[in-house]
gemmi code that builds the backbone of each chain (N, CA, C; Angstrom):
import gemmi

chains = {
    "A": [
        ("SER", (-8.421, 13.436, -17.391), (-8.370, 12.052, -16.956), (-9.351, 11.835, -15.801)),
        ("GLN", (-9.708, 10.554, -15.616), (-10.692, 10.240, -14.582), (-10.016, 10.018, -13.231)),
        ("THR", (-10.671, 10.468, -12.195), (-10.174, 10.230, -10.841), (-11.342, 9.839, -9.957)),
        ("ILE", (-11.029, 9.110, -8.911), (-12.040, 8.694, -7.947), (-11.564, 9.089, -6.562)),
        ("HIS", (-12.449, 9.712, -5.823), (-12.114, 10.188, -4.482), (-13.006, 9.472, -3.478)),
        ("GLN", (-12.394, 9.058, -2.388), (-13.131, 8.344, -1.355), (-12.662, 8.860, -0.005)),
        ("TRP", (-13.587, 9.114, 0.869), (-13.218, 9.595, 2.206), (-14.262, 9.226, 3.245)),
        ("PRO", (-13.823, 9.163, 4.534), (-12.470, 9.400, 5.023), (-11.573, 8.192, 4.803)),
        ("ALA", (-10.303, 8.321, 5.063), (-9.363, 7.216, 4.897), (-9.484, 6.220, 6.040)),
        ("THR", (-9.675, 6.719, 7.234), (-9.870, 5.856, 8.398), (-11.017, 6.411, 9.228)),
        ("LEU", (-11.679, 5.494, 9.929), (-12.830, 5.889, 10.732), (-12.990, 4.895, 11.867)),
        ("VAL", (-13.135, 5.428, 13.069), (-13.407, 4.597, 14.242), (-14.755, 5.027, 14.791)),
        ("GLN", (-15.680, 4.090, 14.859), (-17.047, 4.412, 15.274), (-17.520, 3.440, 16.342)),
        ("PRO", (-18.317, 3.918, 17.301), (-18.884, 3.001, 18.290), (-20.040, 2.199, 17.703)),
        ("VAL", (-20.268, 1.038, 18.270), (-21.412, 0.227, 17.880), (-22.697, 1.034, 18.065)),
        ("GLY", (-23.580, 0.932, 17.077), (-24.849, 1.636, 17.167), (-24.847, 3.025, 16.580)),
        ("SER", (-23.695, 3.509, 16.208), (-23.621, 4.849, 15.632), (-23.907, 4.801, 14.128)),
        ("PRO", (-24.246, 5.940, 13.522), (-24.504, 5.947, 12.078), (-23.205, 6.014, 11.277)),
        ("LEU", (-23.340, 5.761, 9.971), (-22.186, 5.766, 9.082), (-22.534, 6.458, 7.777)),
        ("SER", (-21.604, 7.222, 7.272), (-21.749, 7.773, 5.934), (-20.380, 7.833, 5.284)),
        ("LEU", (-20.195, 7.066, 4.223), (-18.967, 7.093, 3.443), (-19.308, 7.630, 2.057)),
        ("GLU", (-18.458, 8.512, 1.561), (-18.765, 9.147, 0.288), (-17.699, 8.862, -0.753)),
        ("CYS", (-18.151, 8.747, -1.976), (-17.263, 8.465, -3.097), (-17.695, 9.347, -4.263)),
        ("THR", (-16.745, 10.012, -4.887), (-17.071, 10.797, -6.074), (-16.084, 10.487, -7.191)),
        ("VAL", (-16.579, 10.571, -8.401), (-15.768, 10.299, -9.578), (-15.732, 11.557, -10.428)),
        ("GLU", (-14.585, 11.843, -10.987), (-14.436, 13.006, -11.854), (-13.926, 12.576, -13.221)),
        ("GLY", (-14.297, 13.329, -14.233), (-13.754, 13.102, -15.569), (-14.481, 12.077, -16.399)),
        ("THR", (-15.664, 11.651, -15.968), (-16.431, 10.696, -16.749), (-17.905, 10.936, -16.493)),
        ("SER", (-18.743, 10.429, -17.376), (-20.188, 10.569, -17.205), (-20.844, 9.202, -17.147)),
        ("ASN", (-21.916, 9.138, -16.352), (-22.697, 7.912, -16.221), (-21.843, 6.684, -15.922)),
        ("PRO", (-20.980, 6.769, -14.934), (-20.168, 5.583, -14.609), (-21.012, 4.541, -13.885)),
        ("ASN", (-20.601, 3.299, -13.965), (-21.129, 2.264, -13.081), (-20.332, 2.354, -11.779)),
        ("LEU", (-21.034, 2.374, -10.661), (-20.369, 2.583, -9.373), (-20.574, 1.384, -8.459)),
        ("TYR", (-19.576, 1.111, -7.631), (-19.584, -0.084, -6.799), (-19.078, 0.228, -5.387)),
        ("TRP", (-19.645, -0.472, -4.409), (-19.094, -0.515, -3.059), (-18.711, -1.953, -2.752)),
        ("TYR", (-17.455, -2.142, -2.324), (-16.960, -3.429, -1.877), (-16.531, -3.315, -0.418)),
        ("ARG", (-16.555, -4.453, 0.261), (-15.993, -4.508, 1.606), (-14.994, -5.663, 1.656)),
        ("GLN", (-13.929, -5.434, 2.412), (-12.895, -6.451, 2.544), (-12.563, -6.621, 4.014)),
        ("ALA", (-12.868, -7.786, 4.577), (-12.460, -8.090, 5.940), (-10.966, -8.395, 5.938)),
        ("ALA", (-10.343, -8.286, 7.081), (-8.896, -8.477, 7.198), (-8.491, -9.834, 6.632)),
        ("GLY", (-7.564, -9.823, 5.673), (-7.049, -11.045, 5.105), (-8.005, -11.800, 4.196)),
        ("ARG", (-9.096, -11.154, 3.839), (-10.111, -11.816, 3.006), (-10.225, -11.149, 1.646)),
        ("GLY", (-11.083, -11.724, 0.792), (-11.297, -11.175, -0.535), (-12.300, -10.039, -0.532)),
        ("LEU", (-12.625, -9.574, -1.721), (-13.529, -8.441, -1.895), (-14.976, -8.916, -1.984)),
        ("GLN", (-15.816, -8.358, -1.150), (-17.236, -8.691, -1.151), (-18.006, -7.537, -1.779)),
        ("LEU", (-18.712, -7.808, -2.860), (-19.521, -6.776, -3.490), (-20.740, -6.484, -2.623)),
        ("LEU", (-20.921, -5.208, -2.276), (-22.049, -4.809, -1.432), (-23.180, -4.216, -2.282)),
        ("PHE", (-22.855, -3.209, -3.052), (-23.847, -2.508, -3.871), (-23.216, -2.120, -5.206)),
        ("TYR", (-24.068, -2.018, -6.227), (-23.624, -1.427, -7.470), (-24.760, -0.605, -8.055)),
        ("SER", (-24.369, 0.348, -8.894), (-25.342, 1.287, -9.445), (-25.007, 1.598, -10.893)),
        ("VAL", (-26.014, 1.531, -11.753), (-25.800, 1.836, -13.163), (-26.300, 3.235, -13.522)),
        ("GLY", (-26.932, 3.924, -12.555), (-27.415, 5.269, -12.835), (-27.966, 5.921, -11.583)),
        ("ILE", (-28.285, 7.197, -11.680), (-28.813, 7.954, -10.539), (-30.042, 7.254, -9.983)),
        ("GLY", (-30.045, 7.055, -8.677), (-31.186, 6.456, -8.011), (-31.344, 4.962, -8.220)),
        ("GLN", (-30.466, 4.335, -9.010), (-30.567, 2.899, -9.288), (-29.508, 2.158, -8.485)),
        ("ILE", (-29.972, 1.426, -7.482), (-29.067, 0.716, -6.591), (-29.443, -0.759, -6.564)),
        ("SER", (-28.443, -1.611, -6.722), (-28.653, -3.057, -6.574), (-27.841, -3.535, -5.381)),
        ("SER", (-28.501, -4.284, -4.508), (-27.862, -4.773, -3.303), (-27.489, -6.231, -3.479)),
        ("GLU", (-26.278, -6.559, -3.106), (-25.804, -7.928, -3.235), (-25.877, -8.701, -1.928)),
        ("VAL", (-25.780, -8.019, -0.818), (-25.721, -8.700, 0.473), (-26.710, -8.051, 1.434)),
        ("PRO", (-27.689, -8.801, 1.927), (-28.635, -8.224, 2.896), (-27.945, -7.928, 4.214)),
        ("GLN", (-28.083, -6.711, 4.698), (-27.385, -6.307, 5.906), (-27.931, -4.962, 6.342)),
        ("ASN", (-27.285, -4.371, 7.303), (-27.780, -3.084, 7.804), (-27.150, -1.906, 7.093)),
        ("LEU", (-26.589, -2.138, 5.917), (-26.008, -1.059, 5.133), (-26.945, -0.687, 3.993)),
        ("SER", (-26.847, 0.538, 3.533), (-27.604, 0.989, 2.373), (-26.716, 1.881, 1.531)),
        ("ALA", (-27.101, 2.062, 0.282), (-26.342, 2.917, -0.611), (-27.288, 3.846, -1.339)),
        ("SER", (-26.762, 4.991, -1.724), (-27.554, 5.938, -2.498), (-26.677, 6.591, -3.542)),
        ("ARG", (-27.325, 7.014, -4.614), (-26.613, 7.703, -5.692), (-27.430, 8.959, -6.035)),
        ("PRO", (-27.212, 10.022, -5.277), (-27.996, 11.243, -5.488), (-27.598, 12.026, -6.734)),
        ("GLN", (-26.370, 11.855, -7.166), (-25.893, 12.519, -8.379), (-25.157, 11.501, -9.239)),
        ("ASP", (-24.942, 11.849, -10.491), (-24.363, 10.901, -11.441), (-23.031, 10.338, -10.981)),
        ("ARG", (-22.214, 11.177, -10.358), (-20.863, 10.746, -10.016), (-20.634, 10.697, -8.509)),
        ("GLN", (-21.700, 10.499, -7.746), (-21.598, 10.444, -6.304), (-22.279, 9.175, -5.798)),
        ("PHE", (-21.566, 8.464, -4.943), (-22.084, 7.200, -4.417), (-21.842, 7.211, -2.914)),
        ("ILE", (-22.879, 6.963, -2.134), (-22.787, 7.078, -0.677), (-23.181, 5.757, -0.036)),
        ("LEU", (-22.393, 5.340, 0.914), (-22.680, 4.141, 1.700), (-23.077, 4.578, 3.105)),
        ("SER", (-24.196, 4.043, 3.602), (-24.709, 4.512, 4.888), (-25.146, 3.349, 5.765)),
        ("SER", (-25.239, 3.671, 7.042), (-25.842, 2.769, 7.999), (-26.476, 3.600, 9.098)),
        ("LYS", (-27.609, 3.150, 9.603), (-28.246, 3.865, 10.712), (-27.640, 3.449, 12.033)),
        ("LYS", (-27.239, 2.167, 12.130), (-26.655, 1.653, 13.379), (-25.591, 0.623, 13.046)),
        ("LEU", (-24.362, 0.956, 13.300), (-23.266, 0.061, 12.974), (-23.199, -1.133, 13.919)),
        ("LEU", (-22.758, -2.263, 13.355), (-22.508, -3.466, 14.124), (-21.011, -3.734, 14.147)),
        ("LEU", (-20.579, -4.537, 15.103), (-19.160, -4.898, 15.153), (-18.721, -5.548, 13.834)),
        ("SER", (-19.596, -6.334, 13.246), (-19.275, -7.059, 12.024), (-19.163, -6.149, 10.802)),
        ("ASP", (-19.485, -4.880, 10.952), (-19.333, -3.937, 9.845), (-17.895, -3.448, 9.692)),
        ("SER", (-17.057, -3.792, 10.626), (-15.647, -3.394, 10.514), (-15.035, -3.990, 9.251)),
        ("GLY", (-14.160, -3.210, 8.625), (-13.513, -3.712, 7.419), (-12.974, -2.574, 6.577)),
        ("PHE", (-12.460, -2.953, 5.440), (-11.893, -2.007, 4.491), (-12.913, -1.821, 3.374)),
        ("TYR", (-13.422, -0.602, 3.230), (-14.474, -0.326, 2.262), (-13.866, 0.359, 1.039)),
        ("LEU", (-14.208, -0.176, -0.103), (-13.654, 0.336, -1.350), (-14.768, 0.734, -2.313)),
        ("CYS", (-14.623, 1.900, -2.875), (-15.515, 2.362, -3.928), (-14.803, 2.159, -5.263)),
        ("ALA", (-15.539, 1.839, -6.291), (-14.932, 1.640, -7.602), (-15.887, 2.118, -8.693)),
        ("TRP", (-15.324, 2.404, -9.864), (-16.148, 2.790, -11.006), (-15.610, 2.120, -12.260)),
        ("ARG", (-16.504, 1.995, -13.228), (-16.104, 1.529, -14.551), (-17.052, 2.108, -15.571)),
        ("GLY", (-16.639, 2.094, -16.824), (-17.488, 2.554, -17.909), (-18.482, 1.480, -18.299)),
        ("PRO", (-19.345, 1.762, -19.262), (-20.432, 0.848, -19.599), (-20.076, -0.276, -20.563)),
        ("ALA", (-18.956, -0.194, -21.249), (-18.639, -1.202, -22.258), (-18.267, -2.538, -21.610)),
        ("THR", (-18.354, -3.598, -22.411), (-18.154, -4.956, -21.911), (-16.790, -5.164, -21.287)),
        ("ASN", (-15.767, -4.584, -21.870), (-14.407, -4.865, -21.412), (-13.813, -3.722, -20.604)),
        ("GLU", (-14.651, -2.954, -19.972), (-14.130, -1.841, -19.178), (-13.419, -2.342, -17.918)),
        ("LYS", (-12.390, -1.612, -17.508), (-11.675, -1.952, -16.295), (-12.355, -1.284, -15.103)),
        ("LEU", (-12.108, -1.859, -13.937), (-12.534, -1.250, -12.688), (-11.417, -0.372, -12.146)),
        ("PHE", (-11.794, 0.801, -11.669), (-10.837, 1.682, -11.017), (-11.310, 1.911, -9.584)),
        ("PHE", (-10.390, 1.706, -8.644), (-10.756, 1.749, -7.240), (-10.284, 3.036, -6.569)),
        ("GLY", (-11.044, 3.427, -5.554), (-10.606, 4.492, -4.679), (-9.566, 3.980, -3.695)),
        ("SER", (-9.113, 4.859, -2.829), (-8.040, 4.499, -1.897), (-8.556, 3.762, -0.668)),
        ("GLY", (-9.857, 3.700, -0.489), (-10.433, 2.895, 0.574), (-10.616, 3.623, 1.893)),
        ("THR", (-11.545, 3.095, 2.699), (-11.790, 3.572, 4.056), (-11.668, 2.398, 5.006)),
        ("GLN", (-10.759, 2.531, 5.961), (-10.613, 1.488, 6.981), (-11.557, 1.839, 8.135)),
        ("LEU", (-12.602, 1.052, 8.288), (-13.602, 1.297, 9.321), (-13.420, 0.312, 10.476)),
        ("SER", (-13.307, 0.860, 11.669), (-13.244, 0.033, 12.868), (-14.443, 0.361, 13.733)),
        ("VAL", (-15.256, -0.645, 14.010), (-16.419, -0.462, 14.873), (-16.094, -1.086, 16.229)),
        ("LEU", (-16.157, -0.261, 17.253), (-15.734, -0.726, 18.581), (-16.895, -0.752, 19.575)),
    ],
    "B": [
        ("LEU", (-23.262, -16.146, -13.489), (-21.902, -15.642, -13.441), (-20.930, -16.811, -13.367)),
        ("ALA", (-19.755, -16.609, -13.976), (-18.744, -17.650, -13.953), (-18.238, -17.870, -12.532)),
        ("LYS", (-18.082, -19.168, -12.160), (-17.512, -19.507, -10.867), (-16.007, -19.501, -11.020)),
        ("ILE", (-15.326, -18.795, -10.144), (-13.895, -18.595, -10.282), (-13.146, -19.368, -9.222)),
        ("THR", (-12.130, -20.129, -9.640), (-11.284, -20.871, -8.714), (-9.833, -20.546, -9.016)),
        ("GLN", (-9.105, -20.147, -7.984), (-7.690, -19.880, -8.124), (-6.991, -20.310, -6.846)),
        ("PRO", (-5.699, -20.618, -6.924), (-4.989, -21.079, -5.718), (-5.021, -20.010, -4.630)),
        ("ILE", (-5.075, -20.459, -3.397), (-5.139, -19.517, -2.282), (-3.823, -18.770, -2.112)),
        ("SER", (-2.719, -19.496, -2.261), (-1.421, -18.840, -2.078), (-0.347, -19.514, -2.910)),
        ("MET", (0.720, -18.753, -3.166), (1.881, -19.264, -3.885), (3.125, -18.578, -3.341)),
        ("ASP", (4.224, -19.312, -3.326), (5.511, -18.743, -2.943), (6.451, -18.773, -4.139)),
        ("SER", (7.332, -17.800, -4.213), (8.321, -17.772, -5.280), (9.574, -17.068, -4.781)),
        ("TYR", (10.611, -17.072, -5.592), (11.840, -16.363, -5.272), (12.066, -15.274, -6.302)),
        ("GLU", (12.797, -14.280, -5.894), (13.107, -13.184, -6.802), (13.739, -13.702, -8.088)),
        ("GLY", (13.356, -13.130, -9.203), (13.928, -13.489, -10.490), (13.236, -14.636, -11.197)),
        ("GLN", (12.361, -15.333, -10.493), (11.649, -16.449, -11.113), (10.420, -15.963, -11.863)),
        ("GLU", (9.960, -16.801, -12.775), (8.683, -16.550, -13.439), (7.581, -17.216, -12.616)),
        ("VAL", (6.493, -16.496, -12.442), (5.372, -17.019, -11.669), (4.153, -17.138, -12.574)),
        ("ASN", (3.495, -18.277, -12.496), (2.280, -18.507, -13.262), (1.137, -18.809, -12.314)),
        ("ILE", (0.081, -18.039, -12.395), (-1.100, -18.232, -11.555), (-2.261, -18.577, -12.472)),
        ("THR", (-2.853, -19.731, -12.223), (-3.944, -20.191, -13.081), (-5.292, -19.976, -12.417)),
        ("CYS", (-6.234, -19.549, -13.201), (-7.600, -19.303, -12.754), (-8.532, -20.203, -13.565)),
        ("SER", (-9.423, -20.869, -12.867), (-10.396, -21.731, -13.528), (-11.746, -21.038, -13.555)),
        ("HIS", (-12.374, -21.003, -14.724), (-13.692, -20.371, -14.880), (-14.476, -21.192, -15.878)),
        ("ASN", (-14.962, -22.339, -15.420), (-15.549, -23.330, -16.307), (-16.770, -22.846, -17.069)),
        ("ASN", (-17.613, -22.023, -16.443), (-18.848, -21.618, -17.111), (-18.776, -20.172, -17.600)),
        ("ILE", (-17.630, -19.820, -18.137), (-17.463, -18.469, -18.683), (-18.427, -18.275, -19.853)),
        ("ALA", (-18.998, -17.090, -19.927), (-19.964, -16.786, -20.987), (-19.261, -16.215, -22.222)),
        ("THR", (-19.962, -16.270, -23.328), (-19.383, -15.845, -24.602), (-18.871, -14.414, -24.561)),
        ("ASN", (-19.596, -13.534, -23.888), (-19.219, -12.121, -23.869), (-18.237, -11.749, -22.764)),
        ("ASP", (-17.877, -12.716, -21.927), (-17.035, -12.405, -20.769), (-15.582, -12.175, -21.168)),
        ("TYR", (-14.989, -11.173, -20.574), (-13.558, -10.961, -20.639), (-12.919, -11.482, -19.356)),
        ("ILE", (-11.637, -11.741, -19.409), (-10.882, -12.211, -18.249), (-9.924, -11.096, -17.854)),
        ("THR", (-10.037, -10.666, -16.607), (-9.246, -9.532, -16.148), (-8.541, -9.893, -14.852)),
        ("TRP", (-7.317, -9.459, -14.715), (-6.539, -9.705, -13.507), (-6.203, -8.377, -12.834)),
        ("TYR", (-6.314, -8.422, -11.492), (-6.003, -7.255, -10.681), (-4.973, -7.643, -9.621)),
        ("GLN", (-4.229, -6.636, -9.187), (-3.222, -6.805, -8.136), (-3.608, -5.910, -6.964)),
        ("GLN", (-3.507, -6.447, -5.755), (-3.822, -5.632, -4.580), (-2.730, -5.740, -3.534)),
        ("PHE", (-2.254, -4.563, -3.090), (-1.329, -4.480, -1.968), (-2.144, -4.178, -0.710)),
        ("PRO", (-1.585, -4.482, 0.461), (-2.326, -4.233, 1.705), (-2.766, -2.778, 1.839)),
        ("SER", (-3.992, -2.600, 2.292), (-4.576, -1.279, 2.552), (-4.675, -0.407, 1.299)),
        ("GLN", (-4.718, -1.029, 0.138), (-4.922, -0.298, -1.107), (-6.023, -0.978, -1.912)),
        ("GLY", (-6.630, -0.224, -2.828), (-7.576, -0.831, -3.731), (-6.868, -1.630, -4.803)),
        ("PRO", (-7.522, -2.644, -5.353), (-6.911, -3.410, -6.450), (-6.634, -2.510, -7.652)),
        ("ARG", (-5.609, -2.883, -8.413), (-5.328, -2.141, -9.636), (-5.223, -3.120, -10.797)),
        ("PHE", (-5.642, -2.664, -11.952), (-5.668, -3.468, -13.164), (-4.273, -3.898, -13.581)),
        ("ILE", (-4.143, -5.182, -13.953), (-2.875, -5.674, -14.503), (-3.003, -5.937, -15.984)),
        ("ILE", (-3.962, -6.797, -16.363), (-4.051, -7.236, -17.745), (-5.439, -7.802, -18.003)),
        ("GLN", (-5.844, -7.750, -19.255), (-7.148, -8.266, -19.645), (-7.046, -8.943, -20.997)),
        ("GLY", (-7.837, -10.005, -21.162), (-7.839, -10.691, -22.447), (-9.162, -11.380, -22.710)),
        ("TYR", (-9.352, -11.766, -23.961), (-10.550, -12.518, -24.335), (-10.181, -13.915, -24.800)),
        ("LYS", (-9.139, -14.027, -25.586), (-8.673, -15.338, -26.030), (-7.196, -15.258, -26.398)),
        ("THR", (-6.577, -16.391, -26.574), (-5.159, -16.594, -26.934), (-4.229, -15.936, -25.926)),
        ("LYS", (-3.378, -15.045, -26.396), (-2.355, -14.486, -25.516), (-2.348, -12.970, -25.593)),
        ("VAL", (-2.199, -12.374, -24.422), (-2.061, -10.927, -24.338), (-0.811, -10.624, -23.515)),
        ("THR", (-0.066, -9.657, -23.938), (1.143, -9.278, -23.207), (1.209, -7.766, -23.075)),
        ("ASN", (1.582, -7.311, -21.882), (1.864, -5.885, -21.701), (3.189, -5.744, -20.967)),
        ("GLU", (3.464, -4.576, -20.462), (4.776, -4.325, -19.879), (4.990, -5.015, -18.540)),
        ("VAL", (3.943, -5.516, -17.922), (4.106, -6.133, -16.602), (3.770, -7.619, -16.572)),
        ("ALA", (2.978, -8.113, -17.515), (2.525, -9.503, -17.436), (2.084, -10.019, -18.794)),
        ("SER", (1.872, -11.335, -18.817), (1.254, -11.979, -19.969), (0.048, -12.773, -19.475)),
        ("LEU", (-0.918, -12.916, -20.347), (-2.123, -13.656, -20.019), (-2.344, -14.678, -21.118)),
        ("PHE", (-2.415, -15.945, -20.710), (-2.607, -17.038, -21.659), (-4.004, -17.609, -21.482)),
        ("ILE", (-4.739, -17.700, -22.563), (-6.114, -18.190, -22.520), (-6.259, -19.281, -23.576)),
        ("PRO", (-6.565, -20.515, -23.168), (-6.715, -21.590, -24.154), (-7.981, -21.402, -24.974)),
        ("ALA", (-8.099, -22.220, -26.009), (-9.213, -22.061, -26.948), (-10.579, -22.201, -26.280)),
        ("ASP", (-10.708, -23.090, -25.291), (-12.016, -23.273, -24.654), (-12.334, -22.187, -23.623)),
        ("ARG", (-11.366, -21.377, -23.285), (-11.508, -20.216, -22.380), (-11.977, -20.598, -20.990)),
        ("LYS", (-11.866, -21.850, -20.630), (-12.337, -22.264, -19.307), (-11.289, -22.045, -18.224)),
        ("SER", (-10.144, -21.597, -18.601), (-9.122, -21.237, -17.630), (-8.259, -20.135, -18.230)),
        ("SER", (-7.458, -19.533, -17.392), (-6.501, -18.543, -17.871), (-5.299, -18.557, -16.936)),
        ("THR", (-4.153, -18.164, -17.453), (-2.942, -18.158, -16.647), (-2.271, -16.805, -16.732)),
        ("LEU", (-2.090, -16.202, -15.582), (-1.344, -14.953, -15.478), (0.118, -15.296, -15.293)),
        ("SER", (0.970, -14.735, -16.122), (2.400, -15.003, -16.034), (3.138, -13.718, -15.691)),
        ("LEU", (3.875, -13.754, -14.586), (4.676, -12.611, -14.149), (6.150, -12.961, -14.352)),
        ("PRO", (6.834, -12.291, -15.283), (8.236, -12.646, -15.558), (9.178, -12.046, -14.520)),
        ("ARG", (10.110, -12.819, -14.049), (11.170, -12.319, -13.178), (10.623, -11.461, -12.035)),
        ("VAL", (9.912, -12.099, -11.120), (9.279, -11.358, -10.040), (10.323, -10.763, -9.096)),
        ("SER", (9.905, -9.696, -8.430), (10.738, -9.067, -7.405), (9.945, -9.038, -6.105)),
        ("LEU", (10.615, -8.619, -5.043), (9.956, -8.574, -3.740), (8.688, -7.719, -3.785)),
        ("SER", (8.716, -6.687, -4.588), (7.575, -5.775, -4.671), (6.368, -6.375, -5.380)),
        ("ASP", (6.511, -7.559, -5.930), (5.376, -8.239, -6.550), (4.572, -9.041, -5.528)),
        ("THR", (5.027, -9.058, -4.288), (4.265, -9.709, -3.221), (2.942, -8.973, -3.047)),
        ("ALA", (1.861, -9.689, -3.302), (0.541, -9.052, -3.324), (-0.511, -10.143, -3.483)),
        ("VAL", (-1.754, -9.735, -3.502), (-2.853, -10.648, -3.815), (-3.279, -10.387, -5.248)),
        ("TYR", (-3.454, -11.462, -6.004), (-3.819, -11.363, -7.420), (-5.209, -11.958, -7.612)),
        ("TYR", (-6.087, -11.144, -8.189), (-7.472, -11.542, -8.389), (-7.760, -11.760, -9.865)),
        ("CYS", (-8.442, -12.851, -10.131), (-8.965, -13.146, -11.458), (-10.432, -12.724, -11.462)),
        ("LEU", (-10.831, -11.981, -12.448), (-12.209, -11.499, -12.538), (-12.759, -11.862, -13.903)),
        ("VAL", (-13.890, -12.545, -13.887), (-14.515, -12.969, -15.137), (-15.961, -12.528, -15.131)),
        ("GLY", (-16.385, -11.999, -16.272), (-17.789, -11.623, -16.349), (-17.972, -10.170, -16.020)),
        ("VAL", (-18.458, -9.430, -16.953), (-18.644, -8.000, -16.734), (-20.062, -7.608, -17.073)),
        ("LEU", (-20.433, -7.775, -18.291), (-21.740, -7.314, -18.720), (-22.752, -8.431, -18.530)),
        ("THR", (-23.336, -8.504, -17.352), (-24.323, -9.550, -17.084), (-25.544, -8.907, -16.471)),
        ("GLY", (-26.343, -8.282, -17.278), (-27.563, -7.669, -16.788), (-27.307, -6.435, -15.966)),
        ("GLY", (-26.957, -6.662, -14.711), (-26.768, -5.522, -13.823), (-25.340, -5.071, -13.687)),
        ("PHE", (-24.470, -5.401, -14.610), (-23.089, -4.956, -14.587), (-22.394, -5.369, -13.308)),
        ("LYS", (-22.723, -6.547, -12.833), (-22.042, -7.040, -11.644), (-20.583, -7.307, -11.925)),
        ("THR", (-19.756, -7.070, -10.952), (-18.344, -7.432, -11.065), (-17.943, -8.071, -9.749)),
        ("ILE", (-17.862, -9.380, -9.749), (-17.603, -10.123, -8.521), (-16.235, -10.771, -8.597)),
        ("PHE", (-15.440, -10.559, -7.558), (-14.088, -11.085, -7.499), (-14.050, -12.464, -6.855)),
        ("GLY", (-13.072, -13.257, -7.270), (-12.780, -14.500, -6.581), (-12.027, -14.212, -5.293)),
        ("ALA", (-11.585, -15.272, -4.633), (-10.913, -15.124, -3.348), (-9.493, -14.582, -3.480)),
        ("GLY", (-8.930, -14.689, -4.674), (-7.589, -14.165, -4.896), (-6.491, -15.154, -4.546)),
        ("THR", (-5.323, -14.926, -5.118), (-4.126, -15.722, -4.848), (-3.096, -14.832, -4.176)),
        ("ARG", (-2.682, -15.231, -3.002), (-1.675, -14.459, -2.274), (-0.293, -14.934, -2.696)),
        ("LEU", (0.431, -14.086, -3.406), (1.783, -14.404, -3.869), (2.794, -13.801, -2.911)),
        ("PHE", (3.701, -14.650, -2.444), (4.773, -14.183, -1.556), (6.106, -14.424, -2.245)),
        ("VAL", (6.824, -13.363, -2.526), (8.119, -13.458, -3.197), (9.224, -13.323, -2.154)),
        ("LYS", (10.110, -14.310, -2.133), (11.197, -14.330, -1.156), (12.510, -13.920, -1.813)),
        ("ALA", (13.403, -13.391, -0.993), (14.719, -12.979, -1.489), (15.616, -14.192, -1.715)),
    ],
}
model = gemmi.Model(1)
for chain_id, residues in chains.items():
    chain = gemmi.Chain(chain_id)
    for i, (resn, *xyz) in enumerate(residues, 1):
        res = gemmi.Residue()
        res.name, res.seqid = resn, gemmi.SeqId(i, " ")
        for name, pos in zip(("N", "CA", "C"), xyz):
            atom = gemmi.Atom()
            atom.name, atom.element = name, gemmi.Element(name[0])
            atom.pos, atom.b_iso = gemmi.Position(*pos), 0.0
            res.add_atom(atom)
        chain.add_residue(res)
    model.add_chain(chain)
structure = gemmi.Structure()
structure.add_model(model)
structure.setup_entities()
């Protein structure tokens, strides 16, 4: 069966510090991968999605970047965090077919102070 | 991509049936309609998906009229544990496999 792992669960970082969040998927090949962010009490904002290794599409211009160095690995990064980067970050995957469901990781609660 | 509109919040009581309607006027021919449930500090989880007419599973029913411009999620006999945010998601295979969520409906079930 497929599983998705996301870490860390919580993170407190000072403003201006770097960020690296990692997500890995097991039990499937060539998944579509996604990074979402959710501010407190708000909906899900799509940040990045990837249909294959090295293929990244950005939805929101900001100081975040994403990379997909391996088929089942998706990394969210920042060189310098801003206060506005605080939020709940979720990684998700789905298969390639039209009616595939999204499966989410457990999320990372990031607080930038 | 289809523009999604759903109520911001709804209140209900235990044991009642709850219906949440989602409007997606410019849904594309290939789009499926999918509903997710999210509890605080957790990722959303799949509830139900449909393309047309009616779909039913062990937790919900999904009603889709012939024009597919709206859909209604029906939760039978809700309990306190159904208090959550419910997202309607339309549109999957659109070039870059984007999957964009609406704002969601916050359902609060009272005793």
